Jmol script that loads the backbone (N, CA, C; Angstrom):
load data "model"
ATOM      1  N   MET A   1     122.728 107.038  91.222  1.00  0.00           N
ATOM      2  CA  MET A   1     121.436 106.394  91.489  1.00  0.00           C
ATOM      3  C   MET A   1     120.452 106.706  90.366  1.00  0.00           C
ATOM      4  N   ASN A   2     119.542 105.785  90.171  1.00  0.00           N
ATOM      5  CA  ASN A   2     118.554 105.965  89.115  1.00  0.00           C
ATOM      6  C   ASN A   2     117.508 106.993  89.536  1.00  0.00           C
ATOM      7  N   ALA A   3     117.148 107.879  88.613  1.00  0.00           N
ATOM      8  CA  ALA A   3     116.190 108.942  88.935  1.00  0.00           C
ATOM      9  C   ALA A   3     114.838 108.357  89.336  1.00  0.00           C
ATOM     10  N   ARG A   4     114.445 107.267  88.683  1.00  0.00           N
ATOM     11  CA  ARG A   4     113.150 106.661  89.019  1.00  0.00           C
ATOM     12  C   ARG A   4     113.149 106.128  90.437  1.00  0.00           C
ATOM     13  N   ILE A   5     114.249 105.501  90.831  1.00  0.00           N
ATOM     14  CA  ILE A   5     114.332 104.947  92.185  1.00  0.00           C
ATOM     15  C   ILE A   5     114.275 106.081  93.207  1.00  0.00           C
ATOM     16  N   VAL A   6     115.014 107.154  92.935  1.00  0.00           N
ATOM     17  CA  VAL A   6     115.020 108.291  93.863  1.00  0.00           C
ATOM     18  C   VAL A   6     113.623 108.881  93.967  1.00  0.00           C
ATOM     19  N   ARG A   7     112.976 109.060  92.809  1.00  0.00           N
ATOM     20  CA  ARG A   7     111.641 109.664  92.804  1.00  0.00           C
ATOM     21  C   ARG A   7     110.663 108.778  93.566  1.00  0.00           C
ATOM     22  N   ARG A   8     110.762 107.468  93.360  1.00  0.00           N
ATOM     23  CA  ARG A   8     109.849 106.549  94.042  1.00  0.00           C
ATOM     24  C   ARG A   8     110.103 106.556  95.545  1.00  0.00           C
ATOM     25  N   THR A   9     111.368 106.628  95.934  1.00  0.00           N
ATOM     26  CA  THR A   9     111.702 106.656  97.359  1.00  0.00           C
ATOM     27  C   THR A   9     111.178 107.932  98.005  1.00  0.00           C
ATOM     28  N   LEU A  10     111.376 109.070  97.328  1.00  0.00           N
ATOM     29  CA  LEU A  10     110.880 110.338  97.862  1.00  0.00           C
ATOM     30  C   LEU A  10     109.364 110.311  97.964  1.00  0.00           C
ATOM     31  N   LEU A  11     108.700 109.784  96.930  1.00  0.00           N
ATOM     32  CA  LEU A  11     107.240 109.719  96.946  1.00  0.00           C
ATOM     33  C   LEU A  11     106.764 108.856  98.107  1.00  0.00           C
ATOM     34  N   GLY A  12     107.421 107.721  98.300  1.00  0.00           N
ATOM     35  CA  GLY A  12     107.051 106.850  99.404  1.00  0.00           C
ATOM     36  C   GLY A  12     107.250 107.525 100.752  1.00  0.00           C
ATOM     37  N   ALA A  13     108.355 108.258 100.894  1.00  0.00           N
ATOM     38  CA  ALA A  13     108.625 108.958 102.150  1.00  0.00           C
ATOM     39  C   ALA A  13     107.570 110.024 102.399  1.00  0.00           C
ATOM     40  N   VAL A  14     107.197 110.747 101.339  1.00  0.00           N
ATOM     41  CA  VAL A  14     106.169 111.787 101.479  1.00  0.00           C
ATOM     42  C   VAL A  14     104.840 111.163 101.882  1.00  0.00           C
ATOM     43  N   LEU A  15     104.493 110.044 101.255  1.00  0.00           N
ATOM     44  CA  LEU A  15     103.222 109.387 101.585  1.00  0.00           C
ATOM     45  C   LEU A  15     103.231 108.889 103.027  1.00  0.00           C
ATOM     46  N   LEU A  16     104.350 108.320 103.461  1.00  0.00           N
ATOM     47  CA  LEU A  16     104.437 107.839 104.842  1.00  0.00           C
ATOM     48  C   LEU A  16     104.332 109.006 105.820  1.00  0.00           C
ATOM     49  N   ALA A  17     105.004 110.115 105.494  1.00  0.00           N
ATOM     50  CA  ALA A  17     104.921 111.296 106.352  1.00  0.00           C
ATOM     51  C   ALA A  17     103.487 111.807 106.393  1.00  0.00           C
ATOM     52  N   GLY A  18     102.820 111.781 105.237  1.00  0.00           N
ATOM     53  CA  GLY A  18     101.427 112.227 105.178  1.00  0.00           C
ATOM     54  C   GLY A  18     100.532 111.360 106.048  1.00  0.00           C
ATOM     55  N   ILE A  19     100.743 110.052 105.985  1.00  0.00           N
ATOM     56  CA  ILE A  19      99.947 109.136 106.805  1.00  0.00           C
ATOM     57  C   ILE A  19     100.186 109.408 108.285  1.00  0.00           C
ATOM     58  N   ALA A  20     101.445 109.658 108.644  1.00  0.00           N
ATOM     59  CA  ALA A  20     101.762 109.953 110.043  1.00  0.00           C
ATOM     60  C   ALA A  20     101.079 111.242 110.486  1.00  0.00           C
ATOM     61  N   VAL A  21     101.102 112.250 109.616  1.00  0.00           N
ATOM     62  CA  VAL A  21     100.444 113.523 109.945  1.00  0.00           C
ATOM     63  C   VAL A  21      98.947 113.306 110.125  1.00  0.00           C
ATOM     64  N   LEU A  22      98.351 112.516 109.240  1.00  0.00           N
ATOM     65  CA  LEU A  22      96.912 112.250 109.354  1.00  0.00           C
ATOM     66  C   LEU A  22      96.604 111.572 110.678  1.00  0.00           C
ATOM     67  N   ALA A  23      97.447 110.627 111.070  1.00  0.00           N
ATOM     68  CA  ALA A  23      97.215 109.905 112.315  1.00  0.00           C
ATOM     69  C   ALA A  23      97.303 110.854 113.504  1.00  0.00           C
ATOM     70  N   VAL A  24      98.193 111.848 113.415  1.00  0.00           N
ATOM     71  CA  VAL A  24      98.379 112.776 114.533  1.00  0.00           C
ATOM     72  C   VAL A  24      97.263 113.811 114.583  1.00  0.00           C
ATOM     73  N   TYR A  25      96.926 114.378 113.431  1.00  0.00           N
ATOM     74  CA  TYR A  25      96.002 115.514 113.424  1.00  0.00           C
ATOM     75  C   TYR A  25      94.547 115.108 113.280  1.00  0.00           C
ATOM     76  N   GLY A  26      94.276 113.841 112.977  1.00  0.00           N
ATOM     77  CA  GLY A  26      92.898 113.386 113.006  1.00  0.00           C
ATOM     78  C   GLY A  26      92.207 113.390 111.658  1.00  0.00           C
ATOM     79  N   THR A  27      90.922 113.033 111.697  1.00  0.00           N
ATOM     80  CA  THR A  27      90.207 112.707 110.470  1.00  0.00           C
ATOM     81  C   THR A  27      89.881 113.944 109.644  1.00  0.00           C
ATOM     82  N   HIS A  28      89.640 115.082 110.275  1.00  0.00           N
ATOM     83  CA  HIS A  28      89.266 116.275 109.515  1.00  0.00           C
ATOM     84  C   HIS A  28      90.409 116.704 108.607  1.00  0.00           C
ATOM     85  N   ALA A  29      91.606 116.800 109.178  1.00  0.00           N
ATOM     86  CA  ALA A  29      92.779 117.122 108.370  1.00  0.00           C
ATOM     87  C   ALA A  29      93.030 116.009 107.360  1.00  0.00           C
ATOM     88  N   GLY A  30      92.716 114.780 107.731  1.00  0.00           N
ATOM     89  CA  GLY A  30      92.924 113.649 106.841  1.00  0.00           C
ATOM     90  C   GLY A  30      92.088 113.759 105.579  1.00  0.00           C
ATOM     91  N   THR A  31      90.834 114.189 105.728  1.00  0.00           N
ATOM     92  CA  THR A  31      89.985 114.303 104.545  1.00  0.00           C
ATOM     93  C   THR A  31      90.482 115.412 103.639  1.00  0.00           C
ATOM     94  N   ILE A  32      90.934 116.527 104.221  1.00  0.00           N
ATOM     95  CA  ILE A  32      91.444 117.641 103.415  1.00  0.00           C
ATOM     96  C   ILE A  32      92.692 117.210 102.658  1.00  0.00           C
ATOM     97  N   LEU A  33      93.652 116.634 103.372  1.00  0.00           N
ATOM     98  CA  LEU A  33      94.888 116.205 102.716  1.00  0.00           C
ATOM     99  C   LEU A  33      94.621 115.082 101.731  1.00  0.00           C
ATOM    100  N   GLY A  34      93.627 114.247 102.019  1.00  0.00           N
ATOM    101  CA  GLY A  34      93.267 113.179 101.095  1.00  0.00           C
ATOM    102  C   GLY A  34      92.771 113.742  99.773  1.00  0.00           C
ATOM    103  N   ARG A  35      91.949 114.792  99.835  1.00  0.00           N
ATOM    104  CA  ARG A  35      91.455 115.415  98.607  1.00  0.00           C
ATOM    105  C   ARG A  35      92.594 116.058  97.843  1.00  0.00           C
ATOM    106  N   ILE A  36      93.491 116.741  98.562  1.00  0.00           N
ATOM    107  CA  ILE A  36      94.647 117.359  97.905  1.00  0.00           C
ATOM    108  C   ILE A  36      95.503 116.280  97.257  1.00  0.00           C
ATOM    109  N   GLY A  37      95.727 115.186  97.970  1.00  0.00           N
ATOM    110  CA  GLY A  37      96.539 114.100  97.436  1.00  0.00           C
ATOM    111  C   GLY A  37      95.919 113.498  96.183  1.00  0.00           C
ATOM    112  N   LEU A  38      94.597 113.353  96.183  1.00  0.00           N
ATOM    113  CA  LEU A  38      93.934 112.797  95.007  1.00  0.00           C
ATOM    114  C   LEU A  38      94.085 113.737  93.824  1.00  0.00           C
ATOM    115  N   ARG A  39      94.067 115.041  94.072  1.00  0.00           N
ATOM    116  CA  ARG A  39      94.240 115.998  92.977  1.00  0.00           C
ATOM    117  C   ARG A  39      95.657 115.944  92.429  1.00  0.00           C
ATOM    118  N   ILE A  40      96.646 115.815  93.321  1.00  0.00           N
ATOM    119  CA  ILE A  40      98.043 115.797  92.874  1.00  0.00           C
ATOM    120  C   ILE A  40      98.329 114.517  92.114  1.00  0.00           C
ATOM    121  N   PHE A  41      97.928 113.364  92.691  1.00  0.00           N
ATOM    122  CA  PHE A  41      98.230 112.085  92.059  1.00  0.00           C
ATOM    123  C   PHE A  41      97.073 111.633  91.198  1.00  0.00           C
TER     124      PHE A  41
END
end "model"
wireframe off; spacefill off
backbone 0.3
color backbone group
């Protein structure tokens, strides 16, 4: 498999998991993780 495809798939899975976590834990955790995500990406 192509490394780019794998990396993109993993990134997408992480983002989807992050969105699910935000939906579960609410807006306060969402803002914190959002700031962390902006720093990483």
